[in-house]
Each structure stands twice: as structure tokens, then as C-alpha cells.
PLY file of the C-alpha trace (Angstrom):
ply
format ascii 1.0
element vertex 203
property float x
property float y
property float z
element edge 202
property int vertex1
property int vertex2
end_header
27.66 21.36 13.94
29.60 22.66 10.90
30.58 19.03 10.07
27.00 17.90 10.25
25.90 20.75 8.01
28.60 19.93 5.58
27.68 16.37 5.49
24.01 17.21 5.06
24.98 19.49 2.12
26.94 16.71 0.37
24.03 14.18 0.97
21.58 16.59 -0.44
23.73 17.31 -3.43
24.10 13.62 -4.17
20.32 13.18 -3.90
19.83 16.08 -6.30
22.19 14.63 -8.88
20.56 11.27 -8.68
17.11 12.80 -9.11
18.30 15.02 -11.96
19.51 11.89 -13.87
16.09 10.21 -13.17
14.35 13.39 -14.48
16.44 13.25 -17.69
15.41 9.67 -18.26
11.76 10.53 -17.43
11.76 13.52 -19.74
13.12 11.55 -22.50
10.26 9.17 -22.16
7.64 11.93 -21.96
8.86 13.78 -25.07
8.21 17.42 -25.41
5.45 17.60 -22.75
7.54 19.38 -20.19
8.36 23.06 -20.24
12.20 23.36 -21.01
12.73 26.29 -18.73
10.99 24.74 -15.79
12.97 21.49 -16.19
16.32 23.01 -16.58
15.69 25.12 -13.60
14.88 22.20 -11.47
17.83 20.03 -12.65
20.13 22.47 -10.83
21.49 20.81 -7.64
19.66 22.06 -4.51
21.21 22.67 -1.13
18.00 23.69 0.75
14.30 23.02 0.80
12.53 26.33 0.08
8.89 26.50 -1.07
9.60 26.81 -4.69
12.10 24.07 -4.80
9.73 21.65 -3.02
6.85 22.60 -5.40
9.23 22.01 -8.36
10.18 18.63 -6.81
6.66 17.48 -6.46
5.48 18.73 -9.85
8.44 16.95 -11.52
7.94 13.81 -9.59
4.26 13.76 -10.60
5.37 13.74 -14.20
7.80 10.77 -14.10
6.98 7.06 -14.13
6.01 4.93 -11.16
9.42 3.17 -11.40
11.24 6.37 -11.44
9.39 7.69 -8.46
10.47 4.58 -6.53
14.02 5.26 -7.48
13.77 8.70 -6.12
12.29 7.33 -2.88
15.04 4.74 -2.50
17.62 7.67 -3.02
15.92 9.69 -0.27
15.76 6.71 2.10
19.42 5.62 1.49
21.15 5.56 4.91
23.53 8.37 5.52
26.40 8.82 7.99
24.53 11.48 9.74
20.68 11.55 10.70
18.53 12.92 7.93
18.08 16.59 8.02
14.97 18.86 7.45
15.67 18.80 3.62
15.23 14.88 3.62
12.10 14.95 5.81
10.40 17.58 3.59
11.24 15.82 0.31
9.95 12.61 1.69
6.87 14.39 2.90
6.06 15.52 -0.67
7.25 12.31 -2.42
5.14 10.05 -0.15
2.11 11.66 -1.62
3.00 10.23 -4.95
4.78 6.94 -4.13
4.27 4.19 -1.48
7.95 3.35 -1.96
8.91 6.44 0.15
8.38 4.68 3.42
6.15 4.54 6.45
3.85 7.52 6.86
4.19 7.80 10.75
7.94 7.84 10.36
7.84 10.65 7.85
5.34 12.65 9.99
7.59 12.17 13.01
10.52 13.41 10.95
8.58 16.54 9.74
7.44 17.23 13.26
11.01 17.20 14.52
12.00 20.22 12.39
12.23 23.30 14.57
9.36 25.67 13.86
11.62 28.75 14.04
13.64 27.27 11.09
10.62 27.56 8.86
9.90 31.41 8.60
8.23 31.11 5.18
4.35 31.10 5.56
3.93 29.33 2.25
6.20 26.54 3.52
4.21 26.36 6.71
0.94 26.02 4.69
2.46 23.39 2.42
3.58 21.33 5.32
0.23 21.63 7.10
-1.59 20.56 3.82
0.75 17.68 3.18
0.71 16.57 6.77
-3.13 16.26 6.87
-3.15 14.55 3.45
-0.68 11.89 4.65
-2.84 11.37 7.76
-5.82 10.90 5.50
-3.85 8.35 3.37
-2.80 6.52 6.46
-6.37 6.37 7.79
-7.65 5.15 4.41
-5.07 2.44 4.25
-6.13 1.24 7.72
-9.76 1.22 6.79
-8.82 -0.88 3.70
-6.83 -3.40 5.82
-9.68 -3.63 8.34
-12.18 -4.12 5.53
-10.15 -6.91 3.95
-9.86 -8.64 7.25
-13.57 -8.56 7.78
-14.19 -9.92 4.31
-11.74 -12.75 4.88
-13.45 -13.56 8.19
-16.85 -13.41 6.62
-15.75 -15.63 3.67
-14.23 -18.05 6.09
-17.45 -18.25 8.19
-19.48 -18.69 4.88
-17.07 -21.50 3.81
-17.53 -23.15 7.13
-21.37 -23.00 6.94
-21.31 -24.39 3.49
-19.05 -27.34 4.51
-21.43 -28.07 7.57
-24.55 -27.75 5.30
-22.97 -30.09 2.71
-22.09 -32.66 5.49
-25.79 -32.35 6.76
-27.14 -32.93 3.20
-24.76 -35.91 2.76
-25.92 -37.25 6.15
-29.49 -36.82 5.33
-29.28 -38.61 1.99
-27.29 -41.42 3.69
-30.06 -41.89 6.28
-32.69 -41.81 3.53
-30.87 -44.48 1.68
-30.51 -46.70 4.62
-34.33 -46.30 5.38
-35.15 -47.33 1.85
-32.72 -50.27 2.06
-34.43 -51.31 5.15
-37.88 -51.13 3.72
-36.78 -53.04 0.57
-35.40 -55.86 2.75
-38.58 -55.97 4.70
-40.59 -56.32 1.46
-38.34 -58.92 0.28
-38.72 -60.91 3.52
-42.45 -60.70 3.30
-42.37 -61.97 -0.19
-40.17 -64.85 0.78
-42.46 -65.61 3.69
-45.50 -65.62 1.37
-43.68 -67.94 -1.15
-42.87 -70.41 1.49
-46.37 -70.26 2.87
-47.64 -71.00 -0.65
-45.44 -73.91 -1.18
-46.53 -75.43 2.11
-50.16 -75.37 1.05
0 1
1 2
2 3
3 4
4 5
5 6
6 7
7 8
8 9
9 10
10 11
11 12
12 13
13 14
14 15
15 16
16 17
17 18
18 19
19 20
20 21
21 22
22 23
23 24
24 25
25 26
26 27
27 28
28 29
29 30
30 31
31 32
32 33
33 34
34 35
35 36
36 37
37 38
38 39
39 40
40 41
41 42
42 43
43 44
44 45
45 46
46 47
47 48
48 49
49 50
50 51
51 52
52 53
53 54
54 55
55 56
56 57
57 58
58 59
59 60
60 61
61 62
62 63
63 64
64 65
65 66
66 67
67 68
68 69
69 70
70 71
71 72
72 73
73 74
74 75
75 76
76 77
77 78
78 79
79 80
80 81
81 82
82 83
83 84
84 85
85 86
86 87
87 88
88 89
89 90
90 91
91 92
92 93
93 94
94 95
95 96
96 97
97 98
98 99
99 100
100 101
101 102
102 103
103 104
104 105
105 106
106 107
107 108
108 109
109 110
110 111
111 112
112 113
113 114
114 115
115 116
116 117
117 118
118 119
119 120
120 121
121 122
122 123
123 124
124 125
125 126
126 127
127 128
128 129
129 130
130 131
131 132
132 133
133 134
134 135
135 136
136 137
137 138
138 139
139 140
140 141
141 142
142 143
143 144
144 145
145 146
146 147
147 148
148 149
149 150
150 151
151 152
152 153
153 154
154 155
155 156
156 157
157 158
158 159
159 160
160 161
161 162
162 163
163 164
164 165
165 166
166 167
167 168
168 169
169 170
170 171
171 172
172 173
173 174
174 175
175 176
176 177
177 178
178 179
179 180
180 181
181 182
182 183
183 184
184 185
185 186
186 187
187 188
188 189
189 190
190 191
191 192
192 193
193 194
194 195
195 196
196 197
197 198
198 199
199 200
200 201
201 202
């Protein structure tokens, strides 16, 4: 147990250092828009996920670029020698609200649900988890609706294209039949004219 806690500590420290580096790059791009005291406080390596730390993590991630957010997600999702602990699950929960690169929503929700309730005594943390969990569920449902709508649109477009092709064939067939009918009438007229000419010559 102590070995796993030690490994989790080292893993979270590495993630924190990586994220701090990303923050410094992001802050350099953003200029003086960030509060210096707030930023320097967050850049300290974290070893646990309390309410204030998670709030700072989410706020800072909201300020960095899309590419930098993806890098944070990749760091959080990096395979570890030990299974991810509560810290990883909670940070992924917050980060997934801001970046699709943080993985599959059902997997994240399963990870958060696996955290023993007795280990989260802070009511603010409990409320944050409840809010983020429902928000992730809504994101997932919205994504499903979009996928379903896109499939229906593709199906409708395919059916419309098929009908247009069939109608085009019918029009071509109708024109072809009309042309054949006109050709037959023309040949009949020519035959009658020839017959009349032959009758006149005979007289």
C-alpha cells in the first residue's frame, strides 16, 4: 500500500511539473492577463486533489491554448506502472470539460465513481464532483444526439440522391421513347410520300 502511494505521489509530481511547464509557455503567450500571485501559487507541484487545487487547475487550463490543453490531457493519460489514483481521475474529470483530448467520458466517470466516498470529506469537493459529473453526462448525450443527427442526414441525403438518379433515368427513358415515336411517325410520313410519288409516276 505504501509503495502504491509512493508511486502515485511520484506520478502526480511528474504531471504537476509537466503542467507547470505548459502553464509557463501559455502564460508567456497570454502576456500580463494572469494574476501573478494566482499563477505562482498554482505552479507549485501538488501531491493531492483538494477543492482549491482542482479549481485552480481548471481555471488555469481554461486560460491556455487548445494545443496546450491537449498536452495536459496526454500527460494525465500517460500510462503509469500503477493504476491511476483519485488525483488522476479528478483532474481528468475537470480537464475533460475543456478538452476532448482527455479521453472517453464513460471511462472518466467510471474512474471518478470508483473513488471511495469516505475519502472525500470536503462538501465543496463533493458538490464539484456532482456538478462536473452531470455536465460530462450532458456532453456525452449531446455528442450522441449529434452523431445520430449526422447519420439521419446522411441517410436522408442518400435516399434523396437515389430518388434523383431514378427520376433522371425516368426522364431519359421518357425522352428516348418520345424520340422513337417521332422517328416512327417521320418514317411513316416518308413512306406515304414515296407511295404517293410512285402512284403519280404510274398515272
